[in-house]
C-alpha positions as CSV (number, residue, x, y, z in Angstrom):
1,M,56.2,43.7,-5.3
2,D,59.1,46.1,-5.7
3,P,61.2,45.8,-8.9
4,E,64.3,44.3,-7.3
5,T,62.2,41.5,-5.6
6,A,60.4,40.9,-8.9
7,H,63.8,40.6,-10.7
8,L,65.1,38.1,-8.1
9,V,62.0,36.0,-8.3
10,A,62.1,35.9,-12.1
11,I,65.8,34.8,-12.1
12,R,65.1,32.2,-9.4
13,L,62.1,30.7,-11.3
14,A,64.0,30.7,-14.6
15,S,67.0,29.0,-12.9
16,L,64.7,26.3,-11.6
17,N,63.2,25.8,-15.1
18,L,59.8,27.1,-13.8
19,S,59.5,29.8,-16.5
20,P,57.2,29.7,-19.5
21,I,58.4,27.6,-22.5
22,D,58.2,29.0,-26.0
23,R,56.6,26.3,-28.1
24,T,56.2,28.3,-31.3
25,T,57.8,27.6,-34.6
26,N,60.1,30.4,-35.8
27,D,59.7,31.7,-39.3
28,K,62.8,31.3,-41.4
29,I,62.6,35.0,-42.5
30,L,63.5,36.0,-38.9
31,E,66.8,34.0,-39.0
32,S,70.0,36.0,-38.7
33,T,73.7,35.0,-39.1
34,V,76.3,37.0,-37.3
35,W,80.0,36.0,-37.4
36,G,79.1,32.6,-38.6
37,K,76.6,31.9,-35.8
38,T,72.9,31.5,-36.8
39,F,70.2,32.8,-34.6
40,P,66.5,31.7,-35.1
41,T,65.2,35.2,-34.4
42,P,66.8,38.6,-33.7
43,I,65.3,38.6,-30.2
44,G,67.8,38.2,-27.4
45,L,68.3,39.2,-23.8
46,A,70.9,41.8,-23.2
47,A,73.5,41.7,-20.5
48,G,72.4,42.9,-17.1
49,F,69.3,40.8,-16.5
50,D,71.1,37.6,-15.5
51,K,74.2,39.1,-14.1
52,H,75.5,35.9,-12.4
53,A,74.5,33.5,-15.3
54,E,72.1,31.6,-13.0
55,A,69.2,31.2,-15.4
56,I,70.6,30.9,-18.9
57,D,68.8,27.6,-19.8
58,G,65.5,28.8,-18.4
59,L,65.8,32.1,-20.3
60,L,66.7,30.3,-23.6
61,R,63.6,28.1,-23.1
62,M,61.5,31.2,-23.0
63,G,62.3,31.8,-26.6
64,F,65.3,34.2,-26.6
65,S,67.7,33.4,-29.3
66,F,70.6,34.5,-27.1
67,V,71.3,35.5,-23.6
68,E,74.1,37.8,-22.9
69,V,75.9,37.5,-19.6
70,F,79.1,39.0,-18.2
């Protein structure tokens, strides 16, 4: 599968909540607070992956602490 098709499939599956679900418990030592907002881990998804904000909920369920869209 070419990269563009793989990207489209990943976004589509996440938008349908068919992506993996992170069921792990985060260690408190990983918690970060930035501008008054607390994140459970420092791992987020940078802008560009979900350009049209189609799969935010599915990506957050995968375990990202934040998903940046524009």
